[in-house]
Residue, then its C-alpha position, 0 to 999 in steps of 0.5 A: m149049916i144054913n137052915a133053909p126057909r121054912h117056906a116055899s112061898k113068902y111068909s111073914d118072918r121070911e127075912i127074920d130067918c133069913q136074918e138068922a140063918m145068915e148070922p153065925g156065917f157073918q159073925a165069922i167073916v167079921d170075927c176073921m176079918l178082926e183077928a186079921g187087924w182090920n177095926r170094927g169100923e172098917v168091916m163095917r163100912s165095907l159090908r155096906r159098900l159090898v151090899v151096895a155094889d151088889n145092888m148096883t150091879q143087879k141093877e146094871n145086869a137087869r137093865v143089860e138083860t132087859e136091852l138084850a131082850i129088846a134088841w132080840a125081839m127087834q131083830r125077829t121082827g126085822k126092826t131096827f133101832 
C-alpha cells in the first residue's frame, strides 16, 4: 500500500513524503529490471528518459487543451482564427 500525503494541502515535507511513499515501488521496479538482465545504468537512464517523455507529453497535452479552449470560445462568440 502506498502512503497518502499527511495533509491534503501543501506542507514543507510533502515532496519528501512522496519520495518515501514511492521508494518501495521504485526499488521493486529496479530489482525486477536487474533480475531480467538489465544493468543499473541502463535502468536509471531509461527511468530518466521516461520522466522526460512524461513531462513532454504533459506539456503537449496542456498546449492542445489550451488551443481547444480558445477554439471553442471563439466558436461560441462567432469569431474565426
